[in-house]
C-alpha positions in Angstrom: 18.8 -1.2 -16.3 15.1 -0.3 -16.1 13.5 -1.4 -12.9 9.7 -1.6 -12.6 9.2 -0.4 -9.0 5.4 -0.7 -9.2 5.8 -4.4 -10.1 8.4 -4.9 -7.4 6.2 -3.2 -4.8 3.2 -5.3 -5.8 5.2 -8.5 -5.5 6.4 -7.5 -2.0 2.8 -6.7 -0.9 1.5 -9.9 -2.4 4.2 -11.9 -0.5 3.3 -9.9 2.7 -0.4 -10.8 2.5 0.2 -14.4 1.6 2.4 -14.7 4.7 -0.4 -13.2 6.7 -2.8 -15.8 5.4 -0.3 -18.6 6.2 0.4 -17.2 9.7 -3.3 -17.1 10.4 -3.5 -20.8 9.6 -6.6 -20.6 7.5 -7.5 -23.8 5.7 -8.3 -22.4 2.3 -8.4 -24.0 -1.2 -6.5 -22.2 -3.9 -9.5 -20.3 -5.2 -10.4 -19.1 -1.7 -6.8 -18.2 -0.9 -6.6 -16.1 -4.1 -9.8 -14.3 -3.2 -8.6 -13.6 0.4 -5.3 -12.4 -1.1 -7.0 -10.0 -3.5 -9.3 -8.7 -0.7 -6.4 -8.1 1.6 -4.3 -6.4 -1.2 -7.1 -4.0 -2.0 -7.6 -3.1 1.6 -3.9 -2.8 2.3 -3.3 -0.6 -0.7 -6.1 1.7 0.3 -4.7 2.0 3.8 -1.2 2.6 2.5 -2.3 5.3 0.1 -4.1 7.1 2.9 -1.2 6.8 5.3 1.3 8.1 2.7 -0.8 11.1 1.9 -1.3 11.8 5.5 2.4 11.6 6.2 3.4 14.1 3.6 5.1 17.3 4.8 3.0 20.4 4.2 5.0 21.5 1.1 4.7 18.1 -0.5 1.0 18.0 0.3 0.5 21.3 -1.4 2.4 20.0 -4.5 0.2 16.9 -4.6 -2.9 19.1 -4.4 -1.6 21.3 -7.2 -0.9 18.2 -9.3 -4.4 16.9 -8.7 -6.0 20.3 -9.3 -4.1 20.7 -12.5 -4.5 17.2 -14.0 -7.3 15.7 -11.9 -8.0 12.1 -13.0 -5.3 12.5 -15.7 -2.6 12.6 -13.1 -0.7 9.3 -13.5 0.0 7.0 -10.6 3.7 7.4 -11.4 3.5 11.2 -11.0 1.6 10.8 -7.7 4.1 8.2 -6.4 7.0 10.4 -7.4 5.7 13.1 -5.1 4.9 10.6 -2.3 8.3 8.9 -2.4 10.2 12.1 -2.5 9.5 12.3 1.3 11.2 9.0 2.0 11.6 9.1 5.7 8.1 10.2 6.5 6.6 7.8 3.9 8.7 4.8 5.0 7.7 5.3 8.6 4.0 5.6 7.6 4.2 2.4 5.5 5.9 0.4 8.2 3.3 1.5 10.8 0.4 0.8 8.5 1.6 -2.6 7.4 2.3 -3.7 11.0 -1.1 -2.5 12.2 -2.8 -4.1 9.3 -1.1 -7.4 10.0 -1.9 -7.3 13.7 -5.5 -6.5 13.1 -5.9 -9.3 10.6 -4.2 -11.9 12.8 -6.3 -11.1 15.8 -9.6 -11.3 13.9 -11.7 -14.4 14.3 -11.1 -16.9 11.5 
C-alpha cells in the first residue's frame, strides 16, 4: 500500500485551521472562509518548517545543510522531509508546540 504522507499531512493541517476558524466564531461566507484557510495554512506551514529545522539535532542539521549545498533548489521536498522526520521525537515536539502556539495566538487576536 502506497500512502501519500504529504497529502495526509495537508489534510490534517487543513482540518486543524478550519477548526480554528470555527472556534474563533468568525461569520465568513465560503469564499472568505477559503481565503482565511489559505492564509492560515501558508503561515502555519512557514512556522512549522522553521520549527522543524530549528529542532534538528546538530548531526541532522549538518546533513540538511549538505543536501542543500549539494542540490540547492533541486533538493526535493521529499528529501528534505525525510531528513526532518528522521528526528521524530524532536520534530514531533516542535510541531506540537508550534501548532498550539499558532492556535492560541490566532484565537486571542481581535476578529
